[in-house]
C-alpha positions as CSV (number, residue, x, y, z in Angstrom):
1,M,88.8,-264.7,-183.8
2,T,91.6,-263.6,-186.1
3,R,94.8,-265.5,-186.6
4,A,96.8,-262.7,-185.0
5,Q,94.7,-262.9,-181.9
6,R,95.1,-266.7,-181.7
7,R,98.9,-266.3,-182.0
8,H,98.9,-263.6,-179.4
9,D,96.9,-265.8,-177.0
10,T,99.2,-268.8,-177.6
11,R,102.3,-266.7,-176.9
12,R,100.7,-265.2,-173.8
13,I,99.7,-268.6,-172.4
14,K,103.1,-270.1,-173.1
15,A,104.8,-267.2,-171.3
16,R,102.4,-267.9,-168.3
17,F,103.5,-271.6,-168.4
18,Y,107.2,-270.7,-168.2
19,R,106.4,-268.4,-165.2
20,K,104.3,-271.1,-163.5
21,Q,106.7,-274.0,-164.0
22,R,109.2,-272.6,-161.5
23,F,106.8,-273.7,-158.7
24,H,106.0,-277.1,-160.0
25,E,108.9,-279.6,-160.2
26,C,106.9,-282.1,-162.2
27,W,106.8,-279.8,-165.2
28,T,109.8,-279.4,-167.4
29,T,110.5,-276.4,-169.5
30,N,110.4,-277.6,-173.0
31,P,108.4,-276.3,-176.0
32,R,106.3,-279.5,-176.1
33,N,105.0,-279.0,-172.5
34,A,104.4,-275.3,-173.1
35,G,102.3,-276.2,-176.2
36,L,100.3,-278.8,-174.2
37,F,99.7,-276.3,-171.5
38,A,98.6,-273.6,-174.0
39,N,96.1,-276.0,-175.6
40,H,94.4,-277.4,-172.5
41,G,96.1,-276.3,-169.3
42,K,97.5,-279.6,-168.1
43,V,100.9,-281.0,-168.8
44,C,101.0,-284.2,-166.7
45,S,98.8,-286.4,-164.7
46,C,100.6,-286.3,-161.4
47,W,98.6,-286.1,-158.2
48,L,98.5,-282.3,-158.3
49,C,97.3,-282.1,-161.9
50,G,95.4,-285.3,-162.5
51,N,92.1,-287.0,-161.6
52,P,92.1,-288.0,-157.9
53,R,89.9,-291.0,-158.7
54,K,92.8,-292.7,-160.4
55,L,94.5,-292.7,-157.0
56,G,91.5,-294.0,-155.2
57,Y,90.4,-290.7,-153.7
58,L,87.1,-288.8,-154.1
59,T,86.9,-285.5,-155.8
60,L,86.3,-282.4,-153.6
61,Q,82.7,-282.2,-154.7
62,E,82.1,-285.8,-153.8
63,Q,83.8,-285.2,-150.4
64,R,81.5,-282.2,-149.7
65,A,78.5,-284.2,-150.7
66,D,79.4,-287.0,-148.3
67,L,79.9,-284.5,-145.5
68,A,76.5,-282.9,-146.2
69,C,74.8,-286.3,-146.1
70,D,76.4,-287.1,-142.7
71,E,75.1,-284.0,-141.0
């Protein structure tokens, strides 16, 4: 991948972040968060973005497995 392509992709993903952030109050629009989002797609670890196990819940896959075992 060329440097120009990487730069293009980074700009494109940051623009996507700024469009998406309007719907998520936990994200603030600053360049640092846009860069974090561009690198790995997550900005925070709130209950919407983070791992549900940290809050004591099961993941969706684990919930489905439990339901399949009960039937």
